[in-house]
C-alpha positions as CSV (number, residue, x, y, z in Angstrom):
1,M,6.6,236.7,123.0
2,L,6.4,238.8,120.3
3,N,9.8,239.6,120.2
4,A,11.5,236.1,121.4
5,S,9.7,234.8,118.5
6,G,10.6,237.8,116.0
7,K,7.2,238.5,115.1
8,F,7.3,240.2,111.9
9,S,4.4,242.3,111.8
10,D,4.2,244.1,108.2
11,S,5.2,247.0,105.7
12,N,2.9,249.5,107.3
13,S,2.6,251.0,110.4
14,S,-1.4,251.4,110.8
15,S,-1.9,249.4,114.0
16,T,1.0,251.7,116.1
17,T,-1.3,254.2,117.2
18,A,-3.8,251.6,118.9
19,L,-1.0,249.7,120.2
20,Q,0.1,253.0,122.0
21,F,-3.4,253.2,123.6
22,V,-3.3,249.4,124.7
23,A,0.7,250.1,126.2
24,K,-0.6,252.8,127.7
25,L,-3.2,251.1,129.5
26,H,-0.6,248.0,130.2
27,E,1.3,250.3,131.8
28,L,-1.2,252.0,134.3
29,L,-2.4,248.3,135.1
30,M,1.5,247.5,136.0
31,Q,2.0,250.8,138.0
32,T,-1.3,250.1,139.9
33,S,-0.2,246.5,140.7
34,I,3.3,247.5,142.0
35,T,2.0,250.2,143.9
36,E,-0.6,247.7,145.8
37,I,2.6,245.5,146.5
38,L,4.2,248.3,148.1
39,I,0.9,249.6,150.3
40,C,0.5,245.6,151.2
41,I,4.3,245.6,152.8
42,I,3.9,249.1,154.9
43,R,0.4,247.6,155.9
44,M,1.5,244.5,156.9
45,H,4.5,246.4,159.5
46,L,1.9,248.7,160.2
47,V,-0.7,246.1,161.8
48,H,2.2,243.7,162.9
49,H,5.1,245.8,164.0
50,Y,5.9,249.8,163.2
51,V,7.1,251.6,160.3
52,P,8.6,255.0,160.5
53,L,6.7,258.1,159.6
54,G,8.5,258.5,156.7
55,A,7.3,255.4,155.0
56,L,3.9,256.3,154.9
57,K,4.6,259.2,152.4
58,A,5.9,256.0,149.8
59,S,2.6,254.8,149.6
60,V,0.8,257.9,148.3
61,Q,4.5,258.8,146.5
62,A,5.0,255.2,144.5
63,T,5.2,256.2,141.1
64,H,7.1,259.8,142.3
65,I,11.2,258.6,141.7
66,S,11.9,261.7,143.5
67,Y,11.2,259.9,146.6
68,L,14.1,257.9,146.9
69,W,16.1,261.0,148.0
70,S,13.8,262.9,149.7
71,L,14.1,263.0,153.9
72,D,11.0,260.4,153.8
73,F,13.0,257.6,152.6
74,M,16.0,258.6,154.2
75,S,14.2,258.4,157.7
76,I,13.3,254.7,156.6
77,I,17.2,254.0,156.2
78,T,18.3,255.9,159.6
79,S,15.4,255.1,161.9
80,R,15.9,252.5,164.3
81,V,12.4,251.1,164.4
82,L,13.0,249.1,161.9
83,R,15.7,246.3,162.3
84,G,17.3,243.2,160.8
85,W,15.4,241.7,157.8
86,R,12.4,244.1,158.2
87,K,15.0,247.4,157.6
88,V,17.2,245.7,154.6
89,L,13.1,244.5,152.9
90,F,12.4,247.9,153.2
91,A,15.4,249.5,152.0
92,V,15.3,247.1,149.1
93,M,12.0,246.6,147.8
94,I,10.9,250.7,148.2
95,P,13.3,251.4,145.4
96,I,12.9,248.0,143.3
97,L,9.4,248.9,143.6
98,I,9.3,252.9,142.3
99,V,12.2,252.7,140.3
100,L,9.6,249.7,138.0
101,T,6.7,251.8,138.5
102,A,8.9,254.5,136.6
103,L,10.1,251.4,133.7
104,V,7.2,249.6,133.1
105,G,5.7,252.0,131.4
106,P,8.4,252.7,128.7
107,S,9.2,249.3,128.2
108,S,5.6,248.0,128.1
109,A,5.8,251.0,124.8
110,I,9.5,249.4,123.3
111,L,8.0,245.9,123.6
112,M,4.3,246.3,122.5
113,I,4.8,248.3,119.4
114,P,6.4,247.2,116.3
115,R,9.6,248.8,115.6
116,S,10.8,250.0,111.8
117,R,13.0,248.4,109.4
118,V,13.0,245.2,111.0
119,P,14.3,242.5,109.3
120,S,12.5,239.1,108.3
121,Y,14.4,236.6,106.9
122,A,13.5,233.6,104.3
123,T,15.7,231.4,102.0
124,Y,14.7,230.4,98.4
125,N,16.7,227.8,96.7
126,S,17.0,228.3,93.0
127,A,18.6,225.8,89.9
128,M,20.9,227.2,87.7
129,S,21.8,225.2,84.8
130,S,25.2,225.2,84.7
131,S,27.4,222.6,87.1
132,S,30.4,225.1,88.1
133,I,29.7,228.5,88.8
134,L,33.4,229.3,89.2
135,I,34.8,227.4,86.1
136,E,32.1,227.7,83.0
137,V,30.8,230.9,84.4
138,F,33.2,232.8,86.1
139,S,36.2,232.3,83.6
140,S,40.1,233.2,85.1
141,H,40.9,233.9,81.6
142,V,39.1,236.5,80.0
143,G,40.3,237.7,76.2
144,G,39.0,238.1,72.6
145,A,36.8,240.2,71.0
146,N,33.7,238.3,72.1
147,S,34.9,238.4,75.6
148,T,35.5,242.2,75.5
149,L,32.6,244.0,74.2
150,F,33.0,247.7,75.2
151,D,30.6,250.9,74.0
152,E,32.9,254.2,74.7
153,M,30.2,256.3,73.6
154,R,27.4,255.3,75.5
155,F,29.8,254.9,78.6
156,Q,30.9,258.4,78.4
157,N,27.1,259.0,78.2
158,T,26.6,256.6,81.0
159,Y,29.8,257.6,83.7
160,S,30.8,260.5,85.0
161,L,33.4,259.1,87.3
162,S,35.0,261.3,90.1
163,K,39.0,261.7,90.2
164,S,38.4,262.7,94.0
165,A,41.2,260.8,96.2
166,D,40.5,258.6,99.0
167,L,36.9,258.4,99.0
168,E,34.6,255.2,98.2
169,M,32.1,256.7,95.9
170,T,29.6,254.7,93.9
171,T,27.6,255.3,90.8
172,L,23.9,253.9,89.8
173,E,23.1,253.7,85.6
174,A,21.6,250.9,84.4
175,Y,24.6,250.0,81.3
176,T,25.4,247.4,79.1
177,N,28.3,247.2,77.0
178,N,26.6,244.4,74.8
179,N,23.5,245.9,72.1
180,S,21.7,242.7,72.0
181,L,20.5,243.7,75.7
182,H,17.6,246.1,75.9
183,I,18.7,248.9,77.8
184,Q,15.2,249.7,79.4
185,K,15.1,246.2,81.0
186,L,18.3,246.1,82.8
187,I,18.5,246.4,86.4
188,P,20.0,249.5,87.4
189,R,23.8,248.1,89.5
190,V,25.9,250.3,91.8
191,M,29.7,250.8,91.1
192,R,32.0,251.1,94.0
193,Y,35.1,252.9,93.0
194,K,38.2,254.8,94.8
195,R,40.9,256.7,93.7
196,F,44.0,257.1,96.0
197,K,45.9,259.9,96.6
198,D,49.3,259.4,94.3
199,V,52.0,257.7,96.2
200,V,55.9,258.5,96.3
201,P,57.7,255.7,94.6
202,A,59.3,253.1,97.3
203,D,63.1,254.1,96.0
204,Y,62.4,258.0,94.3
205,D,64.5,260.2,93.1
206,S,63.8,263.2,91.2
207,S,63.5,261.0,87.6
208,M,60.4,259.1,89.2
209,P,56.9,260.1,88.6
210,F,54.4,259.2,91.4
211,I,52.0,256.4,91.3
212,V,47.8,257.3,91.1
213,S,46.0,253.8,91.9
214,A,42.2,253.3,91.5
215,T,39.8,250.3,92.5
216,A,36.8,249.4,91.3
217,A,34.2,246.7,91.8
218,M,30.0,246.0,90.4
219,P,27.8,243.1,90.4
220,T,28.0,241.7,87.1
221,Q,24.8,241.6,84.9
222,W,24.2,237.5,85.5
223,S,24.5,238.1,88.8
224,A,21.7,241.1,88.4
225,R,19.4,238.7,86.6
226,F,19.4,235.7,88.8
227,L,18.6,238.2,91.8
228,Y,15.5,239.7,89.5
229,E,14.5,236.3,87.5
230,N,13.9,235.0,91.5
231,T,12.8,237.5,93.2
232,R,10.1,238.9,91.4
233,N,7.8,236.4,91.9
234,L,8.3,235.8,96.0
235,G,5.9,238.9,97.2
236,Q,8.1,242.5,98.0
237,S,7.1,244.4,100.6
238,S,7.8,248.1,100.3
239,E,11.5,247.4,101.3
240,T,13.1,243.9,100.2
241,T,16.1,242.7,100.1
242,A,17.4,239.3,98.5
243,T,20.6,238.2,98.9
244,I,22.9,235.6,96.9
245,D,26.9,234.3,97.5
246,V,28.5,234.9,94.2
247,F,31.2,236.5,92.9
248,R,32.0,239.7,91.6
249,P,34.6,241.6,89.3
250,V,37.4,243.8,90.8
251,V,39.6,245.6,88.8
252,M,43.0,247.7,90.5
253,A,45.3,250.0,88.4
254,S,48.0,251.8,89.1
255,C,49.1,254.0,86.3
256,A,52.5,256.3,86.6
257,L,53.6,259.1,83.7
258,V,56.7,258.1,82.9
259,L,58.4,261.3,79.8
260,S,61.2,262.4,81.1
261,K,62.9,265.2,79.2
262,N,65.9,262.1,78.7
263,L,63.3,260.0,77.3
264,R,65.3,258.4,73.9
265,L,64.6,255.1,71.8
266,D,67.0,253.6,73.7
267,S,65.3,254.0,77.4
268,P,63.7,251.6,79.6
269,L,60.4,251.6,80.2
270,K,59.3,251.4,83.8
271,Y,55.9,249.8,84.7
272,I,54.3,249.6,88.6
273,K,55.0,246.0,90.3
274,D,52.3,244.4,92.3
275,D,53.3,246.4,95.1
276,K,51.8,249.6,93.5
277,V,54.9,251.2,95.6
278,S,58.0,250.4,93.3
279,F,59.2,250.2,90.0
280,G,60.5,247.7,87.2
281,T,62.0,247.6,84.2
282,A,60.5,245.2,81.4
283,S,61.9,246.3,77.6
284,T,63.5,249.7,76.2
285,V,61.0,252.0,74.4
286,R,62.0,250.8,71.0
287,E,61.0,246.8,71.9
288,T,57.6,247.8,73.7
289,L,57.0,249.8,70.0
290,S,58.2,247.2,67.8
291,L,55.4,245.1,69.2
292,L,53.1,247.7,66.9
293,L,54.3,246.6,64.0
294,P,53.2,243.7,61.7
295,R,54.0,240.1,62.5
296,N,53.5,239.1,59.1
297,G,56.5,240.5,57.6
298,S,54.7,242.9,55.2
299,V,55.6,246.7,55.4
300,N,53.0,248.6,56.9
301,D,54.2,252.2,58.3
302,L,52.0,253.2,61.3
303,D,51.3,257.2,61.7
304,L,53.0,258.4,65.1
305,S,49.6,260.3,65.6
306,N,47.7,256.8,66.0
307,L,49.3,254.4,67.8
308,S,47.4,251.7,69.7
309,P,48.1,250.8,73.2
310,I,50.4,248.2,73.9
311,W,49.2,245.0,75.8
312,S,51.4,242.5,77.7
313,M,51.4,240.6,80.5
314,S,54.0,241.4,83.8
315,P,57.1,240.5,83.5
316,E,57.3,240.5,87.2
317,K,57.8,236.9,88.8
318,G,54.0,235.0,89.7
319,S,51.9,237.7,88.7
320,S,48.9,237.9,86.9
321,S,49.0,241.4,86.0
322,L,48.5,243.4,82.5
323,V,50.5,245.8,82.0
324,G,49.4,248.4,79.2
325,A,51.9,251.3,77.7
326,F,50.5,254.6,76.6
327,F,51.9,256.9,73.5
328,R,49.5,259.7,73.3
329,Y,50.8,261.7,69.9
330,L,51.1,265.4,70.7
331,E,50.6,268.1,68.4
332,R,54.4,269.9,69.0
333,C,55.8,266.5,67.9
334,P,59.0,268.0,65.3
335,L,58.7,264.5,64.1
336,K,55.3,264.9,61.7
337,Q,54.7,263.0,58.4
338,Q,56.8,260.2,60.6
339,S,55.8,256.8,60.5
340,L,56.6,254.7,63.6
341,L,58.8,252.4,61.0
342,G,61.0,255.5,60.0
343,L,60.6,256.8,63.9
344,L,62.7,252.8,65.2
345,Q,65.2,253.5,62.3
346,K,66.4,256.2,64.0
347,G,69.5,255.7,65.6
348,D,69.0,255.0,69.8
349,K,69.9,258.1,71.1
350,A,67.0,259.7,69.4
351,P,65.0,262.0,71.6
352,I,61.2,261.3,71.2
353,F,60.2,263.3,74.3
354,E,58.4,265.9,72.3
355,C,56.3,263.4,70.6
356,F,54.4,261.4,73.2
357,A,53.1,261.4,76.4
358,V,54.1,258.1,78.0
359,W,52.6,256.3,80.7
360,T,52.3,252.4,81.4
361,C,49.4,251.1,84.0
362,T,49.9,248.1,85.7
363,I,46.3,246.5,85.9
364,S,44.9,243.2,88.5
365,A,41.3,242.0,88.0
366,F,39.7,239.5,90.2
367,W,36.7,237.8,91.1
368,E,36.1,237.9,94.6
369,P,33.4,236.3,96.6
370,S,30.6,238.8,97.4
371,K,27.3,239.3,98.9
372,D,24.9,240.9,95.8
373,E,21.8,242.0,97.0
374,I,18.7,243.4,95.1
375,V,17.1,246.2,96.6
376,F,13.4,246.9,96.1
377,K,12.4,249.8,97.6
378,D,9.7,252.7,96.7
379,G,8.7,251.4,93.5
380,T,12.8,251.1,92.4
381,T,15.0,248.3,91.6
382,T,18.8,248.8,92.7
383,V,21.5,245.9,92.6
384,R,24.4,246.5,94.5
385,T,27.4,245.1,95.9
386,P,29.7,245.3,99.3
387,A,31.8,247.9,100.3
388,L,35.4,247.6,99.0
389,T,37.5,245.3,100.9
390,A,40.2,247.0,102.5
391,G,39.1,250.3,101.5
392,G,40.0,249.1,97.9
393,S,43.5,248.4,98.8
394,E,43.2,244.5,98.6
395,V,41.0,242.2,97.9
396,S,40.0,239.4,99.7
397,E,42.3,235.8,100.2
398,D,39.6,234.2,98.7
399,A,39.4,236.1,94.9
400,Q,40.1,234.2,91.9
401,P,42.9,236.5,89.7
402,I,42.0,236.8,86.3
403,T,44.6,236.5,83.5
404,L,43.3,239.2,80.8
405,D,44.3,239.3,77.5
406,L,43.7,242.7,75.4
407,T,46.1,242.3,72.7
408,G,43.7,242.4,69.4
409,T,40.6,243.2,71.4
410,T,38.1,245.4,70.3
411,W,38.4,249.5,71.3
412,F,41.2,248.5,74.1
413,G,43.6,247.8,70.9
414,E,43.0,251.2,69.2
415,P,43.8,254.2,69.6
416,S,40.3,255.6,70.2
417,I,41.1,254.7,74.3
418,F,42.7,257.9,74.5
419,K,39.7,259.5,74.2
420,L,38.8,258.4,78.1
421,L,42.9,257.9,79.2
422,Q,44.2,261.2,78.4
423,S,46.8,260.5,80.9
424,A,47.4,258.5,84.0
425,D,45.3,261.0,86.0
426,D,42.4,259.1,84.7
427,V,42.7,255.9,86.2
428,T,39.6,255.6,87.4
429,N,38.1,255.8,83.6
430,L,40.2,252.7,83.1
431,V,39.2,250.6,86.1
432,G,35.5,251.8,85.4
433,V,35.5,250.6,81.7
434,L,37.3,247.1,82.6
435,V,34.8,246.5,85.4
436,T,32.0,247.0,83.4
437,V,33.5,244.7,80.7
438,L,34.0,241.9,83.0
439,S,30.8,242.4,84.8
440,E,29.1,241.7,81.4
441,L,30.8,238.3,81.5
442,P,29.2,235.5,81.0
443,Q,27.4,236.5,78.1
444,G,24.5,234.2,76.9
445,T,21.8,233.0,78.3
446,R,21.2,230.6,80.9
447,S,18.3,229.3,82.8
448,F,17.0,229.5,86.2
449,R,14.5,227.0,87.9
450,N,12.8,227.6,91.3
451,V,13.7,224.5,93.3
452,T,11.1,222.7,96.0
453,E,12.1,220.2,98.4
454,T,10.9,217.4,96.3
455,S,12.8,218.7,93.4
456,E,16.1,219.5,94.6
457,N,17.4,215.7,94.2
458,I,16.2,215.6,90.0
459,F,18.0,219.1,89.5
460,K,21.2,218.1,91.1
461,V,21.2,214.7,89.0
462,L,20.7,217.1,85.7
463,G,23.8,218.7,86.3
464,F,21.9,222.1,87.7
465,S,23.5,224.3,90.3
466,I,21.6,224.9,93.7
467,I,21.8,228.4,94.9
468,P,20.2,229.7,98.3
469,L,18.3,232.9,98.0
470,K,18.2,234.9,101.1
471,M,15.2,237.0,101.4
472,T,15.2,239.9,103.6
473,S,12.0,241.8,103.8
474,Y,12.4,245.1,105.7
475,G,8.9,246.4,107.9
476,Y,7.0,247.0,110.9
477,G,7.8,243.8,113.5
478,Y,9.6,242.4,116.7
479,N,13.2,240.4,117.8
480,L,15.6,240.8,120.7
481,A,18.4,242.6,118.7
482,P,18.2,245.8,119.7
483,M,19.9,246.6,123.7
484,S,16.6,248.6,124.6
485,V,14.4,245.5,124.1
486,R,16.7,243.0,126.2
487,L,16.6,245.7,128.8
488,S,12.4,246.3,128.4
489,L,12.5,242.0,128.8
490,A,14.5,242.6,131.7
491,V,12.2,244.9,133.6
492,I,9.0,243.1,132.5
493,G,10.6,240.0,133.9
494,A,11.2,241.5,136.9
495,Y,8.2,242.9,137.5
496,C,6.2,239.4,136.7
497,V,8.6,237.6,139.3
498,I,7.8,240.4,142.0
499,T,4.1,240.3,141.4
500,I,3.9,236.3,140.9
501,L,5.7,236.4,144.7
502,Y,2.9,238.7,146.1
503,M,0.5,235.9,144.2
504,S,2.2,233.7,145.9
505,Y,1.7,235.2,149.1
506,I,-1.5,235.7,149.5
507,L,-2.7,232.3,148.0
508,M,-0.5,230.9,150.9
509,T,-1.8,233.0,153.6
510,G,-5.0,234.1,152.6
511,L,-4.2,237.6,153.7
512,T,-4.9,240.4,151.8
513,S,-6.7,243.6,151.7
514,T,-7.5,247.3,150.3
515,A,-7.6,249.1,153.5
516,W,-5.8,252.4,153.7
517,D,-4.6,252.2,150.5
518,S,-5.2,255.9,149.9
519,A,-3.7,259.1,151.5
520,A,-7.8,259.9,152.7
521,E,-7.9,256.7,154.8
522,L,-4.8,257.6,156.7
523,V,-6.2,261.2,157.5
524,L,-9.3,259.8,158.4
525,L,-7.4,257.4,161.0
526,A,-5.1,260.0,162.2
527,L,-8.5,262.2,163.2
528,Q,-9.9,259.7,165.2
529,S,-6.3,259.0,166.8
530,K,-5.2,260.8,170.5
531,R,-2.7,263.3,169.8
532,P,1.2,262.4,170.7
533,G,2.1,265.7,173.5
534,H,5.5,264.9,172.1
535,L,5.8,265.8,168.2
536,G,5.7,269.4,168.8
537,H,4.3,272.0,166.1
538,T,3.5,269.8,163.1
539,S,0.7,272.4,161.4
540,V,2.9,273.9,158.4
541,G,5.6,270.9,157.7
542,I,7.7,268.4,159.6
543,S,11.0,270.1,160.0
544,S,13.1,267.5,161.7
545,M,14.4,264.0,160.6
546,K,13.6,262.7,164.2
547,T,10.0,263.3,163.8
548,L,10.2,261.5,160.3
549,Q,12.0,258.4,162.2
550,E,9.3,258.0,164.8
551,G,7.8,254.9,164.7
552,I,4.1,254.4,164.0
553,G,1.7,251.3,163.8
554,I,-2.6,250.5,164.0
555,R,-3.6,249.7,167.2
556,A,-7.5,249.0,168.4
557,N,-8.3,250.7,171.3
558,D,-10.5,249.6,174.2
559,E,-13.7,251.1,172.3
560,N,-12.6,248.3,169.4
561,E,-11.9,251.4,167.4
562,L,-8.7,251.4,165.0
563,E,-5.6,254.6,165.6
564,L,-2.9,255.7,164.7
565,V,-0.1,254.6,167.5
566,L,4.0,256.2,168.0
567,A,6.0,253.8,169.2
568,K,6.8,255.7,172.3
569,N,3.1,256.0,173.3
570,E,2.1,252.4,173.4
571,G,3.7,251.5,176.3
572,E,1.5,255.3,178.1
573,C,-1.4,253.5,176.9
574,E,-0.7,250.0,177.8
575,G,-4.5,248.1,178.2
576,E,-5.9,250.4,176.1
577,L,-4.3,249.4,172.7
578,R,-4.1,245.8,171.4
579,M,-2.8,244.5,168.2
580,I,-5.2,244.1,165.1
581,T,-6.6,240.6,164.8
582,H,-7.7,239.1,161.4
583,N,-10.8,238.5,160.2
584,Q,-12.7,240.8,162.5
585,V,-14.4,244.2,162.1
586,Y,-13.6,247.9,163.7
């Protein structure tokens, strides 16, 4: 009943030791009753018919499963004393009962002793003062200085993202880009990220660079706050998990170093397409660098050593990706003291490969459906998100693309970005930065309210969104999930069926007895019986299967005493032996 109902005990194992003793007592009681049923079957045939001599040993070895491959049991199968349904009864019931005696013990312990890390589920509703989660909270367009805050120094001091390829990594830190939030009060969130092995382009030639890619995902601050605010008063045990269906930011980036010895102002600047294995061409190097010049018509010479990244939407049809071009100045550049305007005024054939390390990155961002969860364990609180979809190479079909606009934004539009992005190999830093920026959205405050059955309709009328919160507490308890529990229930169920049938037989016939339920009683019965003349030497053991196959029964002699009689000898003693009758004293 405890396992079928999914009874949840508690978060500690204080009762486990006591239940072990109870389970052992239960085992002994069940083994005793099974042995009694086995003895009843043998006793019934001893009195009314004959049984093979080897069957007597089953009554004293009911708890020994090794009996099933002994000569004693083989004699039951091969003896001619038992025929028809009687042989089937002995050949089937004795193995079943002996196997049950071996299994009821562990089965009782499995079903009675609570198991660790058993989940207990509960669902609560919370109301949020926003009527549309996807539009108002998780915007499909992100851009502008206020929505892309980033603290580069804090990021460097907090994270150290690995560059190991083809392994999904996690990092846990209490981090925020927003200076208005108290870092000490933040809930630690798990960032999941993965850098992939370098990819050879689909139409590769010697002038093409390898493509390096990475993906990152993490819960939003909004999700972390929602989970924390709605669970801190719900009474957590030593390990509690609360889950909501929400969206998480996922950022995918692919970068490639496009610098070559033939790079000139009129060279086409390659970008990586959304398939992450092929290149496209958007514009020339000259056209791309021209985007950095002031648009108001004034002349403002930019120093070549202080160029900002250049962001633009991907020219690929139907793409929502963002393409970034990075021109990192090299100290060996022969055009020292040269301005950007002066460089662009040079001829198209002017080589610039000695002045810049140039790479492009294609960035895709999504709001992906996620089951974010907050975990309370051993006094710590952590918010985490599921593993990356398809190993990080894809997002789910329900993911909503995010249009990123980083033009003119803080840090992303400044040369200081090269502190974290020294080369295309720093693609993990790029996805890490962008996913933390997106995880800060939306900024500002929103109110949450606990919802009861009576207040749910009121909140809906007021325009609140009702969000279900699924609480899972892990502790000691019972359930039907483990296969061992189901097998144990089958064993105990079989025991109950056999026991009920036995009890029904007793009630219907009115026959029961406690006679000959021990080896000592059988020995005493044999001592007062006549010795058969054809058994040969049996003083130090039985040396023949034929002896074990001998039929044996219990009969009353003419002196009203009981004897063990072999089937072969009954004819010799005809007139002296008779069947036992019920309710008579011998």
